[in-house]
C-alpha positions in Angstrom: 0.2 -20.1 16.2 1.6 -18.8 12.9 0.1 -19.7 9.6 2.3 -21.1 6.8 1.4 -19.2 3.7 0.9 -21.5 0.7 0.0 -21.4 -3.0 -3.7 -21.2 -2.0 -3.0 -17.8 -0.2 -1.3 -16.0 -3.1 -4.5 -15.1 -5.1 -6.5 -14.0 -2.1 -3.6 -11.8 -1.0 -3.4 -10.2 -4.4 -7.2 -9.8 -4.8 -7.8 -8.5 -1.3 -4.7 -6.3 -1.5 -6.0 -4.9 -4.8 -9.1 -3.5 -3.1 -7.1 -2.0 -0.3 -4.7 -0.6 -2.9 -7.2 2.3 -3.3 -6.2 2.9 -6.9 -2.5 2.4 -6.3 -0.4 -0.3 -4.6 1.6 -1.8 -7.4 0.8 -4.5 -10.0 -1.2 -7.6 -9.4 1.2 -9.7 -11.6 4.1 -8.4 -9.6 2.3 -9.6 -6.4 1.7 -13.0 -7.9 5.3 -13.3 -9.0 6.4 -12.5 -5.4 3.9 -14.8 -3.8 4.4 -17.8 -6.0 8.2 -17.4 -5.9 8.0 -17.3 -2.1 5.8 -20.4 -1.6 7.8 -22.2 -4.3 11.2 -21.9 -2.5 10.3 -21.9 1.2 7.6 -21.7 3.8 6.8 -18.0 4.6 5.0 -17.8 7.9 2.4 -15.2 8.9 2.5 -14.5 12.6 0.7 -12.1 14.9 2.9 -9.5 16.7 2.2 -11.4 19.9 4.3 -14.3 18.7 7.4 -12.2 18.7 9.4 -11.1 21.7 9.2 -7.4 22.6 12.9 -6.9 21.8 12.8 -8.7 18.4 13.7 -6.5 15.4 11.0 -5.9 12.8 11.5 -3.8 9.6 9.2 -2.7 6.9 9.4 -4.3 3.4 8.1 -1.9 0.8 8.1 -0.9 -2.8 8.5 2.8 -3.6 7.4 4.7 -6.7 4.4 5.3 -8.9 4.2 2.3 -11.2 0.9 3.5 -12.6 3.1 5.7 -14.8 4.6 4.7 -18.1 8.1 4.5 -16.8 10.6 1.8 -17.6 10.6 0.1 -14.2 12.0 -3.3 -13.5 12.0 -5.0 -10.1 12.9 -8.6 -9.5 12.1 -10.8 -6.5 15.8 -10.9 -5.6 15.7 -7.2 -5.1 13.4 -7.5 -2.1 15.7 -10.1 -0.6 18.8 -8.0 -1.2 17.1 -4.9 0.4 16.5 -7.0 3.6 20.0 -8.4 3.6 21.6 -4.9 3.3 19.5 -3.6 6.2 20.5 -6.6 8.4 24.1 -6.1 7.5 23.9 -2.4 8.4 21.9 -3.1 11.6 24.4 -5.8 12.7 21.6 -8.0 14.0 19.1 -10.4 12.5 15.6 -9.2 11.7 12.9 -11.5 13.3 10.1 -10.2 11.1 8.9 -8.0 8.3 5.8 -5.9 8.2 4.6 -3.9 5.2 3.9 -0.2 4.9 0.5 -0.8 3.2 -1.8 -3.3 1.6 -1.8 -3.2 -2.2 -1.8 -5.3 -5.4 1.7 -6.5 -4.7 2.6 -4.8 -1.4 0.5 -7.2 0.7 3.0 -9.8 -0.4 6.2 -7.8 0.0 7.4 -9.7 3.0 6.8 -13.2 1.7 9.9 -13.8 -0.4 12.5 -12.6 2.2 10.6 -14.7 4.7 11.0 -17.8 2.6 14.6 -17.1 1.8 15.9 -15.6 5.0 13.6 -17.0 7.7 12.1 -13.7 8.8 8.4 -14.0 9.8 5.7 -12.2 7.9 4.2 -10.0 10.6 0.4 -9.6 10.5 0.7 -5.8 10.7 0.7 -3.0 8.2 1.7 0.7 8.3 -1.7 1.5 6.7 -4.6 -0.8 5.9 -4.8 0.9 2.5 -2.2 2.2 0.1 -1.0 5.8 0.3 1.4 8.1 -1.6 4.2 8.8 0.9 6.4 6.6 3.0 5.7 8.8 6.0 2.0 7.8 5.9 3.0 4.1 6.6 5.9 4.9 8.8 4.1 3.9 12.1 4.7 7.2 13.8 8.3 7.6 12.8 7.8 10.4 10.2 8.8 13.2 12.6 11.2 11.1 14.6 14.7 12.5 15.2 16.1 9.0 15.5 18.6 7.8 13.0 16.9 5.1 11.0 18.3 2.7 8.3 16.6 2.6 4.9 17.7 0.5 1.9 16.6 0.4 -1.7 17.4 -2.1 -4.4 16.3 -2.5 -8.1 16.1 -0.8 -11.4 16.0 -1.4 -15.1 19.1 -3.5 -15.9 19.1 -2.9 -19.7 19.2 0.8 -19.2 21.9 0.6 -16.5 19.4 2.0 -13.9 20.1 -0.7 -11.3 20.7 0.9 -7.9 21.7 -0.4 -4.4 21.4 2.2 -1.7 21.8 2.2 2.1 20.9 5.5 3.9 20.9 6.4 7.5 19.1 9.4 9.0 15.8 10.8 10.3 13.0 9.2 8.3 11.7 12.5 7.0 15.1 13.3 5.5 15.9 9.9 4.0 12.5 9.0 2.6 12.8 11.6 -0.2 16.2 10.1 -1.1 14.6 6.7 -1.7 11.9 8.3 -3.8 14.5 9.9 -5.9 16.2 6.5 -6.2 12.9 5.0 -7.4 12.6 7.6 -10.1 16.3 7.1 -11.2 15.8 3.3 -11.2 12.8 3.6 -13.6 10.0 4.4 -11.3 9.7 1.5 -8.8 12.2 0.1 -6.4 12.3 -2.5 -3.6 13.0 -1.2 -0.1 13.6 -2.3 3.5 13.5 0.3 6.1 13.0 1.5 9.7 14.0 -1.4 11.9 12.2 -1.1 15.3 11.5 -3.4 18.2 8.4 -5.6 18.0 6.9 -3.8 21.1 6.9 -0.6 19.0 5.1 -2.3 16.1 2.5 -3.6 18.6 1.8 0.0 19.8 1.9 1.8 16.5 1.0 -0.5 13.5 -2.4 -1.4 12.1 -2.5 -4.9 13.5 -4.2 -7.8 11.5 -3.9 -5.9 8.2 -2.6 -8.9 6.2 -5.3 -11.3 7.6 -8.0 -8.8 6.6 -6.7 -8.6 3.1 -6.5 -12.4 2.8 -10.1 -12.8 4.2 -11.4 -10.2 1.7 -9.6 -12.0 -1.2 -11.1 -15.3 -0.1 -14.6 -13.8 -0.1 -14.0 -12.3 -3.6 -12.9 -15.7 -5.0 -15.9 -17.4 -3.4 -18.2 -14.9 -5.1 -16.7 -15.1 -8.6 -19.0 -16.6 -11.2 -22.1 -16.2 -9.1 -23.8 -13.6 -11.3 -23.6 -9.8 -11.9 -22.8 -7.8 -8.8 -21.9 -10.8 -6.6 -18.3 -9.8 -6.3 -19.1 -6.2 -5.5 -21.7 -7.4 -2.9 -19.0 -9.6 -1.4 -16.5 -6.8 -1.2 -19.1 -4.5 0.4 -20.2 -7.1 2.9 -16.7 -8.3 3.9 -15.2 -4.8 4.3 -18.3 -3.3 5.9 -18.1 -0.5 3.4 -20.7 1.0 1.0 -20.8 2.0 -2.7 -20.4 5.7 -2.2 -21.1 6.7 -5.8 -21.1 5.3 -9.3 -21.0 6.7 -12.8 -19.3 7.0 -16.2 -15.8 8.6 -16.2 -16.2 12.0 -17.8 -12.7 13.3 -17.3 -9.2 12.1 -16.2 -6.6 14.8 -15.4 -3.5 13.1 -14.0 0.1 14.2 -14.3 3.3 12.2 -13.4 5.7 14.4 -11.4 9.5 14.4 -11.0 9.0 13.2 -7.4 7.5 10.0 -8.8 3.9 10.8 -8.0 0.8 10.6 -10.2 -1.4 13.6 -9.1 -4.8 14.8 -10.4 -8.5 14.1 -10.5 -11.0 11.7 -12.0 -14.6 12.9 -12.6 -17.5 10.5 -12.6 -21.1 11.3 -13.7 -22.6 14.6 -14.8 -24.5 17.5 -13.4 -25.7 17.3 -9.8 -24.8 13.6 -9.6 -21.2 14.2 -10.6 -18.4 13.4 -8.1 -14.6 14.1 -8.2 -11.9 11.7 -7.0 -8.8 13.4 -5.9 -5.7 11.3 -6.2 -2.0 11.2 -5.5 -0.9 7.8 -6.7 -4.0 6.5 -4.7 -7.5 7.9 -4.2 -7.2 10.4 -1.3 -10.6 12.1 -1.3 -14.1 12.2 -3.0 -16.2 15.3 -3.4 -19.8 15.7 -4.7 -20.8 18.1 -7.4 -21.2 20.9 -4.8 -17.7 20.4 -3.5 -18.9 18.7 -0.3 -16.3 16.1 1.0 -17.7 12.6 1.0 -14.6 10.6 1.9 -11.0 11.3 2.8 -7.9 9.2 3.5 -7.4 7.1 5.6 -10.8 5.8 4.5 -10.5 3.1 1.9 -11.6 4.6 -1.5 -11.4 2.2 -4.4 -12.7 2.2 -8.0 -14.3 -1.1 -9.1 -15.6 -2.0 -12.6 -18.9 -3.8 -13.0 -17.3 -7.2 -12.4 -15.9 -6.0 -9.1 -12.3 -5.8 -10.3 -10.4 -3.0 -8.6 -8.9 -0.6 -11.1 -5.8 1.3 -10.5 -5.5 5.0 -11.5 -3.5 3.9 -14.5 -6.2 1.6 -15.7 -9.0 4.1 -15.6 -10.2 5.5 -18.9 -12.8 8.1 -19.9 -16.0 6.3 -20.8 -15.6 3.5 -18.2 -18.5 2.9 -15.8 -17.1 2.7 -12.2 -18.3 2.0 -8.7 -16.6 3.8 -5.8 -16.1 1.6 -2.7 -15.9 3.6 0.6 -14.8 1.9 3.8 -14.7 4.5 6.7 -11.6 4.8 8.8 -13.8 4.1 11.9 -14.1 0.4 11.1 -10.5 -0.4 10.0 -7.4 -0.8 12.1 -5.4 2.5 12.0 -1.7 2.9 12.5 -0.3 5.9 14.5 1.2 7.3 11.3 -2.2 8.1 9.7 -3.1 10.0 13.0 0.1 12.0 12.8 -0.6 15.6 11.7 2.9 16.0 10.3 2.3 13.5 7.4 -0.4 15.7 5.8 1.0 19.1 4.8 3.3 17.8 2.0 0.4 15.8 0.4 -2.0 18.7 0.9 0.4 21.0 -0.8 1.0 18.6 -3.7 -2.7 18.0 -4.2 -4.0 21.4 -3.5 -6.8 20.2 -1.2 -7.3 19.8 2.6 -6.9 16.4 4.1 -5.8 16.6 7.7 -8.9 18.3 9.1 -11.1 15.5 7.7 -8.6 12.7 8.2 -8.0 13.4 11.9 -11.6 14.2 12.8 -13.0 11.3 14.8 -10.1 9.0 14.0 -8.9 6.9 16.9 -6.8 3.8 17.3 
């Protein structure tokens, strides 16, 4: 049976989502705002995909942009609801459920408020267990689809007259960049609802159970808090099944915000032979050792934690900080079909200037 999400679930969702945010994934305070608003006005319900009929419509609730940047973004809870309403109006049928494109500091909770207001179920499925830079990477295999999809975007900085409402139809690969441009024009971060598909398609293509895993991780983190140095990091490692791949003091941070609303660059930890480099595009996408050997690559979970076990987004990392790098290999997390789709990698590889696909697709199965 479904699980009614309550006030007790908000902080675990934010904290677990923050680890899977992999250096990106929005803002923790934005996640709390969405969660508390949702449980305050209704009863959002988390359901497994098996609780829906095969023919039910499920869409993806998402936020688009690079809010680690210093841009004047503004997004209100009502924007998520409006994005869903616009999609339903365009589709001409009711949505039964909402999934999310990725876990993250706020994205784990993106479906809660529309669920509370509109009655759509929060589907326990994600387009990617962790956060990622492009919509294609969480598009559950639709990136190369020729099918006409519906995508909506709502939000923006009201005081600067940046508020936008947008409904676009077309092949996902062609309309996703339109929404990213809208995010940039709106101030850097915008609410979205996109790609309505049947529940049977979600079952076959999404990373199932992704919301439950984030909640369980958050609960383990909260249980470990205050139990002494290292206890939260230990709980994160144990619950995720990951390891601390490397640790060290941040020696350099070279990150640039691009016109496509991406933060791209590198963060270097440690010195000499023990140095490692984190390659990022909004989120951490790869780790290399001092000799250039690849240690971890998306869709592995790669997250920077401080000594207290708090996950730090790219925007929070500063030179001189001592960080721990969590690594959860792709082989032990649910994978969606989109992260196994070779077509989602060339754009990111070109933007970052590193190879990803050959590592990402090696040994990855659903």
